C-alpha positions in Angstrom: 51.1 7.0 -30.7 47.9 6.8 -28.6 48.6 4.8 -25.5 45.3 5.2 -23.9 43.9 1.9 -25.4 46.8 0.0 -24.0 46.4 1.7 -20.5 42.7 0.9 -20.6 43.4 -2.7 -21.3 46.1 -2.7 -18.5 43.5 -1.2 -16.0 41.0 -3.9 -17.1 43.5 -6.7 -16.6 44.8 -5.2 -13.2 41.2 -5.1 -12.0 40.7 -8.8 -12.9 43.9 -9.7 -11.1 42.8 -8.0 -7.9 39.5 -9.5 -8.3 40.8 -13.1 -8.6 43.1 -12.5 -5.7 40.3 -11.4 -3.5 38.3 -14.5 -4.6 41.3 -16.8 -4.0 41.3 -18.0 -7.6 45.3 -18.6 -7.4 45.4 -20.5 -10.8 44.0 -17.4 -12.7 46.8 -15.1 -11.3 49.8 -16.2 -13.5 47.9 -15.8 -16.8 46.6 -12.3 -15.8 50.1 -11.3 -14.6 51.6 -12.4 -17.9 49.0 -10.4 -19.8 49.8 -7.3 -17.7 53.4 -7.8 -18.3 52.8 -7.9 -22.0 50.9 -4.8 -21.8 53.4 -3.0 -19.8 56.2 -4.0 -22.2 54.1 -2.7 -25.2 53.5 0.5 -23.3 57.3 0.9 -22.7 58.0 0.3 -26.4 55.5 2.9 -27.5 56.5 5.7 -25.0 54.4 7.7 -22.7 51.7 10.3 -22.9 53.0 13.9 -23.1 52.3 15.8 -19.9 50.5 18.5 -21.9 48.3 16.1 -23.9 44.5 16.3 -23.5 44.5 12.6 -22.5 47.2 12.9 -19.8 44.7 13.1 -17.1 42.9 10.1 -18.2 46.3 8.2 -18.5 47.5 9.2 -15.0 44.1 8.0 -13.6 44.4 4.7 -15.5 47.9 4.2 -14.3 47.1 5.1 -10.6 44.1 2.6 -10.7 46.2 -0.2 -12.2 48.9 0.5 -9.6 46.4 0.3 -6.8 45.0 -3.0 -8.3 48.5 -4.5 -8.3 49.0 -3.3 -4.7 45.8 -4.8 -3.5 46.7 -8.2 -5.2 50.2 -8.2 -3.7 48.7 -7.6 -0.2 46.4 -10.6 -0.6 48.9 -13.0 -2.3 52.1 -12.1 -0.1 50.9 -13.7 3.1 49.6 -16.8 1.2 53.0 -17.1 -0.5 54.8 -17.0 2.8 52.5 -19.8 4.1 53.2 -22.1 1.0 56.9 -21.3 0.6 58.1 -24.0 3.0 56.1 -26.5 1.3 57.3 -25.5 -2.2 60.9 -25.5 -0.9 60.5 -29.0 0.5 58.9 -30.2 -2.6 61.6 -28.7 -4.9 64.4 -30.2 -2.7 63.0 -33.8 -3.3 63.0 -33.3 -7.0 66.0 -34.6 -9.0 
């Protein structure tokens, strides 16, 4: 089964995720991450690309690019999460 369309979609979503993180558009991140998670689940169900497939080089490039995007987003979001974590913890402690 051809997984390249899914990999291309994942790459597009990961690029959007990294861009929104760079722009500080925090509200957009959960929806984009959810879309990426669904694409990854679908890729797992379909299986991978055979290493000797003509499309394996493109698949590898798409995967590397998506992983780079996810890493870039994490680098941006992680420090922000550390700053707001005490506030979130304090707020959740006051909720019944």
